N, C-alpha and C positions, 0 to 999 in steps of 0.2 A: 210433672214431664220440668215444671218451673225448677223446684227444688233440684233436680238430678243435675241442668243446666248449671248451678249457682255451685255444684257440688267439683261436676268439670272444670268451671274457673278457675275455682279456689286450686284446683288442683292443679293444675296448668301454671296459674301463678306462683304458687310453694318451689316446686319443680325451676323457673327459672330464678327463682328469687335466690334460694340455697345451691343449685349447684355449678359447685364455683368453674366448673368447666367453659360456661358459657360468662363469666366475669371476668371484667380487667380491673387492675389496682387500682384504676381512680373512679369505676365505679362500684366498690366494696370500703373501699376508707378513705376516712378525710384526715387520716393522721400523717406524717412524718413514715417511709417506708423502715422501720424498724431493725437494722444487721447485726448478726452476731455472727462469730470465729469459732467454729472448731475442729481440732489436723489429729488425725490420727497416733501420729508419735512427732518427736523432733527430725525434718528435714530439711538441709538447703532448701532442697528443691521445693515445699513447703515456704518458707520463708520468701525466699524468691520470686515464688507466686503470689503470697496478700500483697510482697512489697509494690507487683505488678500493678493490682486489681485497685491499689490507693490510691498508686502516681494515674492510673488513668481517672478515677472517681475525681481527683482534681483538674484534667484534661480536659475532662469532660464538662464540666459545669456542674456536676452531681455533688459536691462540696466545696469551699473555702477555707483556704490553708495555703500561712507564706509558708509553712514547714516543709520541707523539702525534704521527702520520704527514702530512707539510703537504702539501697537496694543490693546493696554488700551483706546488710545488718543481718546474722541468723538467727537471733532472736526473738521470733511469732509474737512472745509477751508485750518485748520492747518495743517493737511492731505497732502491736494493736493499742497501748498506753498510751504511746508517744504522738500518733495520729486521733487517736480520741479526746487528748485535750490540749490539740491545737488546729481545733475546724470548727466551721461552724456551715449551718446548711438550711434549706427550707424547705427540701425535698428527701434526704433523709436522716436517721440517727444513728450513729455507730455505739451501741449497749456495752459499755465497757464493762461489765463482767460478767456480757458473755463467752465469754474466753475458756477453754477447754481442750487439755492436750487427753486427747482418751489413754495411752499406753501412760500418764502417772497414774490415774485415777482407778478405782476398783469399782469391782463391776457394780456393787451396792450403789455405787454413787452415777451409775452412769444416768440413769430417768431424771438426774439434776438438769441434761441436754436436752429434751423432748419435751414440746409442749409446753413450753411455757408463753405466759402469757406478755412479756414484756419482751416479745420479739417478733419480726413479721415474717424476717428470713435469715438461716444460717448457713453460708458458707465453709463446704464441709470438703480438708485436704485429703486425701487422702483413700485410699476403698474399707479400711475397714472402719473409719469413721461413716465414711456412705450408704452401707449396708445397714451400718447402726440404725443411724434416721430413715431408710429405708423400713427396714423394722419394726420401725416404733414412734416415726412421726406422724404424726395424723392429725396434728395442728396447725402447725405452722408450712411453709413452704421451703424445700433446701434444696442448691445448688452444687453439686460433687464438683472440683475441680483434681487437678495430678493426681487421677486414678489411671492407673498402667492403662487397664481395658475393661469400663463400666459394663460391658456388654456381658464376656464371660464371665465378670463379677456378678454378674445378675444385679445391678444396679440400673440397669436400662435393658427394654428388649432388643432397640435395635435404633437406627440414626432417627427415627422420629414415633416409636412407639416409645411410651414411659408404664411401669404398673402401675404407677399411684400417679393424682391428674398433679401431684405438690411435693413432686419430684423436679431434678434436671440435673444433667451429670455432663461433662465434656467432652466427648470423643472426638478422639484424630484416630479415622479409620485406619489407615495404615500402617500405623507410630512405629513398629517394632520391629514389620516385616522391611521396613526400608531400612529400618538398624542395621539389623540382622546379613540382607543381603550387602548392603553397603561393606559391612564390617569383612563378608566372606571372598567382594573382589578383589580385594587389597588382599586378605591373608590368606586365601582358599586352603582355608581351615579342614582337614577328612576332623579331626576326633574333634570335637569343644567339649570342656568341663567347667558345669555348673552347681552353684551348690546354694539351699533354700532351703527354708524351711517349710518343713512340711506339715501345711495347712491348706487350705483352701483358697484363702486373700494370697499369700505368698506364691501359687501357684497362679494364679492371675497376676499381680502384681510384679512376677518376674516376667512375665511373658514365655512361662517356657510350653502353652499351647501351640506359639506361634514357633517355639524354636523349632519344635516336632514337628509341626506341619512343614517350615522349609527342609528340614535334615532331609529329607522325602524327596522333594524340589533339586536340592540345590546338592545330591548325595555323601551327607556329612555325617560321622556317627556323635551322636549325646550321648556322655554320661555324668551319671549326675550323683549327687552327694546329698543328705539333709542332715542340718543341723539348727539347734532351736535358738534365736535370736535372743540376746542381753535381754532379761526383763526388765529390769534395773539397774542404778548407779553402779550397782553394787556386782553385777554379775558379766560386769567384761571381763573378767580373764577365765570365767569358766571356756565365756565363748568365740573370745579370741586360741583358747589352746583348741575346744571341737575346730573351730573354724580353721586353726594351722593343722587337725591333723588330717582333717577333710579333703588338704591343696595336695598334702603327703602323697594322700593314697589317688590321686587325678593324675599323680607325676604317676603314680608307680602302674598307670593302668594303661598310661599311653597316649596323653590328652597332646593338644599339639597346639591348644587355646585353650585359655579359659573368658566364661564370660560375666562380669563380677554383677550380681546381679541386685534390686534394692534392696537393702536390708540396713541393719544399723552399727554397720563398721561406723568408726570415727575416722575420719578422712587424715587425723596426723597421723593414724597407727596404721594406716594401707597399707605404705610401705616393709616396714616391717614387718607386716602379713604375711608380704609377694614375695619376699626376695629369699628367702630359707628355701623354697622349693622350686616355685612359677620363676621365676628369674634366675635365679640357679641351675635351671635347667633350659634355659631363651627359651623360656616358653609365651609368650604377645598374652595381653590383657585387653579386653575391651567393658571398658567401661557401661553398664544399661543408660542411668537417668542421673548424672551431675558432670556436666566439664569441672566440679572442682576435684571429682575423682582421677582424673586426668593432668591437674595439678601436685597432686599427692601423692603420685606413683602409679596410677592406670597407662598401659600404653595408649590408649584413642577412644574417644565419645564419640558418638554420635547424637549431639543432642538435640529433640525434635519437640522439647518444650521448653522452646525459650518463654523466660518469664516474662517480659513487658510482649511481647505479644499476644498468650494466654492473656496475662490482665486486660491487656485490652478488650480482646473479646467476651469473660466477663463481664467488664462494666460497662459495655453497647448492650450486654442483654438486657443487662438491670435496669439502664433504663429506657431502653424499648420499650421494659413493664412498667415502668413511672408513669411511660408514655400511653400505654393502653392494649400491646401486644398481652395476651389469656398468656397467663403462665405456660399450661401447659401446649402453648405453641411458640415461645420461644424455639429462637436455631440451636442446635445442640453440638452441629458436628464441626470445627476449626481442625483444620489441618495443618500444623506449625508448620515453619519452615523449616529444614532440619540443617545443622552447623556440626562440621567434621572440627577435633580438636586433636594435637599427639604431643605427646611426652617427650622429645625430641631425645632429650636423656636415656630414659629409658631405654628405648631404637637402639642408640650402642652397647648401652649397657648388655642387652642379650643379644647382639650384632645381628639384629633388622637394618635389611636395608631398604629402605622408602623409595622409590622411584620422584628422580623429579618430577616428574609429573602428577607423580601422586599430591605433592610437598606445594604447588601452585594452587590448587582446587580449596588443601586445608585453611579454616580459617582462625583457628586461632594454635600455635605450637610457643608450648612449655620448654624452657629449658634455662640450666644455671647461667650459660653462656652470655646469656640475651640480661640478664639481671645488671 
């Protein structure tokens, strides 16, 4: 009986010692929290979110640095290297060589990103990176940001439920519903076109399920076209040719607006892609994810992903983890404040009259006349 009692005590001790659901960072680690960075691909949204997180690390005192993070820098590798070379901290370590861009790697190289010995926490940007880490990272913790919908993408179960205890994903519960409803209130579209890559990941980050859901509620039709995104720097000519053809087909099918979803379109090429068929037929466009797209030629955008706001949220969760909050109890929900932007030159070009009352609530108006 005494032996049985000893075995039960040993089992209980082992359960609480090794099950990290009941452990905080301060209870299990005696070193700095080592942080790495992985992104799905090169996107302005990712670079601005990374800058926001790093700037917030400084603001919250997690790192000390006289270096000023440039929120307008779009090269994430430069952002990462610059801050890694210009900070000190007794709380966290930014692991300089733990930087990866999934799209620029071959599948045989993916394993280099996961289950490493030199990192404790990975900041993962985007749906593709987030899904890969969920399916393959078993040793370290990871936090997914800038993902359109981590629930529909299968990265988390819900606002509070995770698939694994080492996972985390920022969730804005009604991000794209708010965006679609706001654009419909202004444009009153009846037949909206959308072009996206025919994959589960693109379906999620393009918010197609939200568009379909609201089409019934708001009484509009969706016309979908599929185009394979650019696979590398040498594939853009093919991609843009296919994209122009898709836009032409959408016009022929009678769309009265275009939803420009997350994709590999280069900002400085956007206007040239839209002018031949979309703007030639006075069709308004809505940018899903980037205010920069409005600056470069989309008609309007409803940015629901403010870089500094989300960066501060991310940094406060990491700070909470360092201070004792169990990783699987960190808050995942942060509903970002929406911001509306308008390209006034495009509105004039397609002969769209914007009510003065609407102009008053727009956060940012782009126009050559104001330069």
